[in-house]
C-alpha positions in Angstrom: 0.0 0.1 0.0 3.1 2.4 0.7 3.7 2.1 -3.1 -0.3 3.6 -3.7 0.5 6.1 -1.1 3.6 7.4 -2.9 1.7 7.2 -6.3 -1.1 9.3 -4.9 1.3 11.7 -3.4 3.4 11.9 -6.8 0.1 12.4 -8.7 -1.4 15.1 -6.2 2.1 17.0 -6.6 1.6 16.7 -10.5 -2.1 18.0 -10.0 -0.6 21.2 -8.1 2.1 21.9 -10.4 -0.3 21.9 -13.4 -2.8 24.2 -11.0 0.2 26.8 -10.5 0.7 26.8 -14.5 -2.9 26.9 -14.9 -3.3 29.9 -12.4 -0.5 31.9 -13.7 -1.3 31.6 -17.2 -4.7 32.4 -16.7 -3.7 35.5 -14.7 -1.2 36.4 -18.1 -3.9 36.1 -20.2 -6.5 38.2 -18.1 -3.6 41.2 -18.0 -3.1 40.9 -21.7 -6.9 41.3 -22.3 -7.0 44.3 -20.0 -4.6 45.8 -21.6 -6.1 45.1 -24.8 -9.5 46.7 -23.5 -7.6 49.7 -22.3 -5.7 49.9 -25.9 -9.1 50.1 -27.4 -10.9 52.7 -25.3 -7.9 54.7 -25.5 -8.4 54.8 -29.3 -11.8 55.2 -28.9 -11.4 58.1 -27.1 -8.9 59.8 -29.4 -10.8 59.2 -32.5 -13.8 60.6 -30.9 -12.2 63.5 -29.9 -10.8 64.0 -33.5 -14.3 63.3 -35.0 -15.5 66.5 -32.9 -12.9 68.7 -34.5 -13.7 67.5 -38.3 -14.6 70.1 -40.4 -15.9 68.4 -43.5 -17.8 65.1 -44.1 -14.6 63.7 -46.0 -12.5 64.3 -42.6 -14.9 62.0 -40.6 -14.9 59.4 -43.1 -11.3 59.5 -43.1 -10.9 59.3 -39.3 -13.6 56.6 -39.2 -12.2 54.4 -41.8 -8.2 55.2 -40.0 -10.2 53.9 -36.8 -11.8 50.7 -38.3 -8.4 49.6 -39.8 -6.6 50.1 -36.8 -9.1 48.2 -34.6 -9.3 45.5 -36.9 -5.2 45.3 -37.1 -5.3 45.2 -32.9 -7.9 42.7 -32.9 -5.7 40.5 -35.4 -2.7 41.1 -33.5 -4.4 40.4 -30.2 -6.1 37.2 -31.3 -2.9 35.8 -32.5 -1.2 36.8 -29.4 -4.0 35.5 -27.3 -4.0 32.4 -29.2 0.2 31.8 -28.5 -1.0 32.3 -24.6 -3.6 29.4 -24.8 -1.2 27.3 -26.4 1.5 27.8 -24.2 -0.9 27.9 -21.2 -2.3 24.4 -22.1 1.2 22.8 -22.7 2.5 24.4 -19.2 -0.6 23.2 -17.5 -0.6 19.6 -19.0 3.0 18.9 -18.8 3.0 17.7 -15.3 0.4 15.6 -15.4 1.5 13.6 -18.9 4.2 11.5 -17.2 2.0 10.8 -14.1 -0.7 9.4 -16.3 2.1 6.8 -18.0 3.6 6.3 -14.3 0.1 5.6 -12.8 -0.8 3.2 -15.7 2.5 1.6 -15.4 2.1 1.2 -11.8 -1.4 0.0 -11.7 -0.7 -2.6 -14.4 1.5 -4.4 -12.4 1.0 -6.4 -9.3 1.7 -4.8 -5.9 4.6 -6.0 -3.8 2.9 -7.0 -0.2 
């Protein structure tokens, strides 16, 4: 039974490491989302201010087009960065568990010493 207890302790330690990696990764993703939202809000405020100062319809159209283009570019960049962060998070969170699955199957697949 000592072998099973050791196995359980090792598995719990792996779960704790995975949880730590998951927490850190989710925190980083959350910070990135907040930075993106802040940047978008600041850009929208700057554009609104510029629109209020526009003299012609052509100026309004130009400002609005620039704002839309910048938003699309920022969204694409943000999406790519969040995707990379998500993949990294998944790899780091699952890494401690991968070896434990194999060890558990190996340990439980053979008779225990009495």
